[in-house]
ZAMARGU-4260 file (C-alpha; in steps of 0.2 Angstrom, whole numbers, plus 5000, padded with zeros to 4 digits):
<rodrens>
0) 4998/4999/5000 | 5007/5016/4994 | 5004/5031/5005 | 5000/5048/4997 | 5013/5061/4998
5) 5002/5073/5009 | 4997/5058/5022 | 5016/5058/5024 | 5017/5075/5027 | 5003/5075/5041
10) 5010/5059/5049 | 5026/5070/5049 | 5020/5081/5060 | 5010/5073/5070 | 5026/5063/5075
15) 5037/5080/5077 | 5022/5087/5087 | 5022/5070/5100 | 5040/5070/5102 | 5040/5089/5109
20) 5026/5087/5119 | 5034/5073/5127 | 5049/5081/5128 | 5041/5095/5138 | 5032/5085/5151
25) 5048/5075/5153 | 5058/5089/5156 | 5046/5104/5165 | 5035/5088/5174 | 5046/5073/5177
30) 5060/5082/5178 | 5072/5072/5164 | 5088/5082/5157 | 5086/5098/5170 | 5101/5094/5178
35) 5111/5093/5160 | 5102/5111/5156 | 5107/5119/5170 | 5090/5122/5177 | 5092/5110/5194
40) 5103/5110/5209 | 5103/5096/5222 | 5102/5099/5243 | 5101/5086/5258 | 5088/5089/5273
45) 5096/5075/5287 | 5078/5070/5298 | 5076/5059/5312 | 5060/5052/5303 | 5053/5054/5290
50) 5037/5061/5295 | 5024/5055/5280 | 5035/5064/5268 | 5038/5052/5250 | 5047/5053/5234
55) 5042/5067/5221 | 5032/5078/5236 | 5034/5095/5232 | 5046/5108/5241 | 5039/5126/5242
60) 5051/5142/5249 | 5038/5153/5261 | 5025/5143/5253 | 5031/5145/5234 | 5037/5128/5225
65) 5052/5128/5222 | 5053/5110/5217 | 5052/5093/5222 | 5058/5078/5236 | 5069/5065/5227
70) 5076/5049/5234 | 5074/5045/5252 | 5091/5036/5260 | 5091/5028/5277 | 5108/5034/5286
75) 5115/5026/5304 | 5101/5038/5315 | 5088/5042/5304 | 5084/5046/5285 | 5092/5058/5271
80) 5080/5065/5259 | 5087/5073/5242 | 5078/5089/5237 | 5079/5092/5217 | 5075/5110/5215
85) 5073/5123/5202 | 5086/5137/5197 | 5076/5152/5194 | 5080/5171/5194 | 5071/5180/5208
90) 5069/5164/5216 | 5087/5162/5227 | 5086/5153/5245 | 5099/5157/5255 | 5108/5144/5263
95) 5113/5154/5283 | 5105/5143/5295 | 5090/5139/5283 | 5078/5127/5290 | 5067/5113/5282
100) 5048/5108/5290 | 5038/5093/5285 | 5021/5101/5285 | 5005/5095/5282 | 4996/5099/5266
105) 4976/5097/5271 | 4968/5085/5283 | 4971/5070/5272 | 4990/5069/5276 | 4998/5075/5261
110) 5015/5080/5267 | 5026/5092/5258 | 5044/5101/5263 | 5043/5120/5267 | 5059/5131/5266
115) 5059/5144/5281 | 5075/5157/5280 | 5082/5164/5296 | 5090/5180/5286 | 5082/5192/5272
120) 5088/5189/5256 | 5100/5204/5252 | 5117/5206/5240 | 5133/5196/5246 | 5122/5182/5256
125) 5128/5164/5252 | 5113/5156/5243 | 5109/5137/5241 | 5112/5136/5223 | 5130/5143/5225
130) 5146/5131/5232 | 5139/5111/5230 | 5126/5101/5238 | 5119/5110/5254 | 5114/5099/5270
135) 5102/5106/5281 | 5107/5100/5300 | 5095/5089/5309 | 5093/5104/5323 | 5088/5116/5309
140) 5072/5103/5305 | 5053/5098/5310 | 5042/5085/5311 | 5023/5084/5312 | 5015/5077/5325
145) 5010/5060/5319 | 4993/5052/5317 | 4995/5043/5333 | 5002/5054/5346 | 4987/5067/5336
150) 4976/5054/5339 | 4980/5051/5358 | 4981/5066/5362 | 4964/5067/5357 | 4957/5053/5369
155) 4966/5060/5383 | 4956/5079/5382 | 4941/5068/5375 | 4942/5057/5392 | 4947/5070/5405
160) 4933/5080/5403 | 4916/5073/5412 | 4902/5071/5399 | 4889/5081/5411 | 4899/5097/5410
165) 4903/5093/5392 | 4885/5093/5390 | 4881/5108/5399 | 4896/5118/5390 | 4887/5113/5373
170) 4870/5119/5381 | 4878/5136/5387 | 4888/5138/5366 | 4870/5133/5360 | 4863/5148/5370
175) 4877/5161/5369 | 4878/5159/5348 | 4857/5155/5346 | 4851/5169/5332 | 4869/5175/5330
180) 4870/5166/5313 | 4870/5181/5304 | 4884/5191/5316 | 4896/5178/5317 | 4893/5177/5297
185) 4898/5194/5296 | 4913/5193/5309 | 4920/5179/5296 | 4918/5190/5278 | 4926/5205/5289
190) 4941/5195/5296 | 4940/5188/5277 | 4943/5206/5271 | 4957/5210/5283 | 4968/5196/5279
195) 4966/5202/5261 | 4970/5219/5265 | 4985/5212/5275 | 4990/5202/5262 | 4989/5217/5249
200) 5000/5227/5262 | 5012/5213/5266 | 5028/5223/5255 | 5024/5237/5267 | 5023/5228/5284
205) 5039/5218/5277 | 5047/5234/5276 | 5041/5242/5292 | 5047/5227/5302 | 5065/5228/5291
210) 5067/5245/5294 | 5061/5246/5312 | 5075/5233/5317 | 5087/5248/5309 | 5078/5258/5321
215) 5078/5247/5337 | 5097/5242/5333 | 5101/5263/5335 | 5090/5264/5351 | 5099/5250/5357
220) 5116/5258/5351 | 5112/5274/5358 | 5105/5266/5376 | 5121/5274/5385 | 5114/5291/5381
225) 5096/5290/5383 | 5102/5283/5402 | 5112/5297/5404 | 5100/5308/5398 | 5087/5300/5410
230) 5098/5300/5424 | 5100/5321/5420 | 5082/5323/5419 | 5081/5315/5436 | 5092/5325/5442
235) 5085/5343/5436 | 5067/5337/5440 | 5075/5335/5459 | 5082/5351/5459 | 5066/5359/5456
240) 5057/5349/5468 | 5067/5355/5479 | 5068/5375/5475 | 5048/5372/5472 | 5043/5385/5483
245) 5055/5398/5479 | 5051/5395/5461 | 5032/5397/5464 | 5037/5413/5473 | 5047/5420/5459
250) 5030/5415/5450 | 5017/5423/5462 | 5031/5439/5462 | 5030/5441/5441 | 5014/5448/5440
255) 5019/5463/5451 | 5034/5464/5442 | 5027/5466/5426 | 5015/5480/5434 | 5029/5492/5442
260) 5039/5489/5424 | 5020/5495/5415 | 5020/5509/5428 | 5040/5513/5424 | 5035/5514/5408
265) 5021/5523/5409 | 5031/5539/5419 | 5045/5540/5408 | 5033/5541/5392 | 5034/5561/5394
270) 5052/5564/5395 | 5060/5547/5388 | 5056/5553/5368 | 5063/5571/5373 | 5079/5564/5380
275) 5078/5551/5366 | 5075/5564/5353 | 5089/5579/5361 | 5102/5560/5360 | 5099/5561/5341
280) 5111/5580/5341 | 5123/5569/5353 | 5123/5555/5340 | 5124/5566/5325 | 5141/5574/5333
285) 5148/5559/5336 | 5144/5548/5320 | 5154/5565/5309 | 5168/5564/5322 | 5171/5549/5322
290) 5189/5550/5314 | 5192/5563/5327 | 5186/5548/5342 | 5195/5537/5334 | 5212/5547/5336
295) 5208/5554/5354 | 5205/5537/5360 | 5224/5530/5350 | 5233/5546/5357 | 5224/5549/5376
300) 5233/5531/5384 | 5251/5538/5374 | 5247/5553/5382 | 5243/5547/5399 | 5257/5537/5400
305) 5268/5550/5394 | 5264/5562/5409 | 5271/5546/5422 | 5288/5552/5412 | 5286/5570/5417
310) 5283/5564/5436 | 5293/5550/5436 | 5291/5549/5455 | 5309/5556/5462 | 5303/5571/5469
315) 5309/5580/5450 | 5299/5587/5433 | 5307/5581/5418 | 5303/5591/5405 | 5309/5596/5387
320) 5301/5610/5375 | 5305/5609/5358 | 5297/5624/5345 | 5294/5617/5330 | 5290/5635/5320
325) 5289/5630/5299 | 5291/5612/5303 | 5282/5605/5291 | 5283/5621/5282 | 5266/5630/5277
330) 5260/5627/5261 | 5258/5645/5251 | 5255/5638/5233 | 5238/5642/5231 | 5238/5660/5242
335) 5250/5672/5229 | 5232/5684/5226 | 5228/5682/5245 | 5231/5699/5256 | 5240/5695/5271
340) 5230/5700/5288 | 5240/5701/5304 | 5233/5695/5321 | 5230/5712/5329 | 5216/5718/5312
345) 5201/5712/5322 | 5189/5720/5309 | 5176/5711/5302 | 5178/5706/5286 | 5170/5693/5270
350) 5181/5677/5272 | 5188/5671/5253 | 5180/5654/5251 | 5190/5653/5233 | 5208/5650/5241
355) 5217/5636/5244 | 5232/5626/5244 | 5236/5618/5228 | 5250/5606/5232 | 5246/5589/5231
360) 5241/5580/5244 | 5258/5570/5246 | 5267/5585/5246 | 5277/5588/5263 | 5270/5604/5268
365) 5256/5608/5277 | 5242/5603/5264 | 5226/5613/5270 | 5211/5619/5262 | 5192/5610/5257
370) 5200/5601/5242 | 5213/5590/5252 | 5196/5586/5265 | 5200/5567/5271 | 5186/5558/5259
375) 5176/5549/5273 | 5175/5567/5281 | 5163/5571/5266 | 5151/5558/5269 | 5134/5563/5275
380) 5129/5565/5291 | 5115/5556/5300 | 5097/5562/5296 | 5086/5564/5309 | 5067/5560/5305
385) 5057/5573/5303 | 5049/5579/5318 | 5061/5570/5330 | 5067/5583/5340 | 5051/5591/5342
390) 5047/5597/5361 | 5064/5593/5363 | 5071/5609/5369 | 5076/5615/5353 | 5069/5631/5347
395) 5055/5630/5331 | 5064/5628/5313 | 5081/5618/5321 | 5095/5621/5330 | 5104/5631/5315
400) 5096/5643/5304 | 5098/5658/5292 | 5101/5663/5274 | 5111/5663/5259 | 5120/5646/5269
405) 5127/5658/5283 | 5128/5650/5299 | 5116/5658/5312 | 5112/5658/5331 | 5099/5648/5335
410) 5080/5656/5334 | 5087/5670/5324 | 5088/5676/5307 | 5107/5684/5310 | 5125/5680/5304
415) 5135/5671/5320 | 5147/5685/5324 | 5162/5683/5336 | 5164/5689/5354 | 5176/5688/5368
420) 5173/5676/5385 | 5180/5674/5402 | 5179/5656/5407 | 5183/5662/5427 | 5168/5672/5426
425) 5156/5665/5413 | 5155/5682/5405 | 5152/5684/5388 | 5153/5701/5378 | 5143/5703/5360
430) 5148/5709/5346 | 5138/5724/5349 | 5148/5727/5368 | 5132/5720/5378 | 5138/5710/5393
435) 5131/5693/5395 | 5133/5680/5410 | 5135/5661/5404 | 5121/5650/5415 | 5132/5635/5423
440) 5120/5626/5429 | 5104/5621/5421 | 5092/5629/5434 | 5100/5647/5427 | 5090/5656/5415
445) 5099/5670/5410 | 5105/5664/5395 | 5097/5650/5383 | 5079/5648/5387 | 5071/5633/5381
450) 5090/5627/5377 | 5095/5627/5396 | 5096/5609/5399 | 5111/5610/5387 | 5119/5617/5400
455) 5121/5601/5411 | 5134/5593/5398 | 5141/5613/5395 | 5142/5619/5413 | 5155/5607/5419
460) 5165/5615/5402 | 5163/5632/5407 | 5171/5630/5422 | 5188/5621/5416
</rodrens>
């Protein structure tokens, strides 16, 4: 009988499919050739008893299937179970203190071996598929309770209960749960939802537990510091308890102190703003003469120190006098068109403001004139806010006034004139020949009027 070409092709395809299917079943389900393909590796478990496990039983890692039980061999004091495990990426098993538990999958007694790690899988941790076959020691294994022991224990439990009392318990349970089937069903349903939620949150829960270990380790490492802080806190609270009466007295006195402070501030309210406003003038003077004050503070210690060389304490005074006229020489460059005026000439003349020394600042002569004023002296003086000096003892318009840029006397439109003054008597002579007595205390108001408070500062100077 000659087969047609189409039939031969169909038989060939069927044979290929049969071979491929049988190969897949043999490799994936029976396990043929897995070792040759590098998909399988071996491990061993030492047990005192089989616990009901059998060849080809399932092997799980944290409940996930990872292989099968191979041949079981007898040893001198127990058995050795061969585990045929699948090498899969992402399912590596850490070998450090690995535990093997023979468990029952169901009530009918279908045993399997579950592998439980004692450390978390991390980079660098030795795994079960590396370094040759690993044997899980007997102390890291656990067997299920045998059926005979279970039945004996149940029999002992039932025999220890009085049937009369057991009947009472059953009756009371019936009364307790009678009519509560709906509520019990809700509890079971809510429990299922709770378990589902907990299962969904397992990754976060695992991270929380892992991180809590870090937190607890940190707390343990800082135990000495925490104990020291607790001791110091105990000492502090003990001192506070000892000084309780004093603290209570201080707290009770605070309201009275606050009231007195408020009265003080209220009492100073009319005069304190005036004083602060008057101090603005002092601040302006100090700010504008800061360079001179700096030089004074530098030279004053030197002058005081030099005074001790004049009077060394030997009963004599040591002092030398050196006339340094013309050292440095006076500047004449720039004053060629200026007419000389002798000191005896006291007639009033309009000063010339267009003259000044034209020599460079680096000249060895005494360089003067507005052109050579230090640059920092040209800085604007601090401005006083508008109204800051109102009621502070100044006349209207401020302390200075006048017209056309001329310096004027306080409260007048007249330009300032020169006059004589005798500091020993406090008598001054005006340009018109009138005689005035300068006050020496703030209570004297012969001159100064509303600005007499300034003589609190100027009075001692007028007596010097």
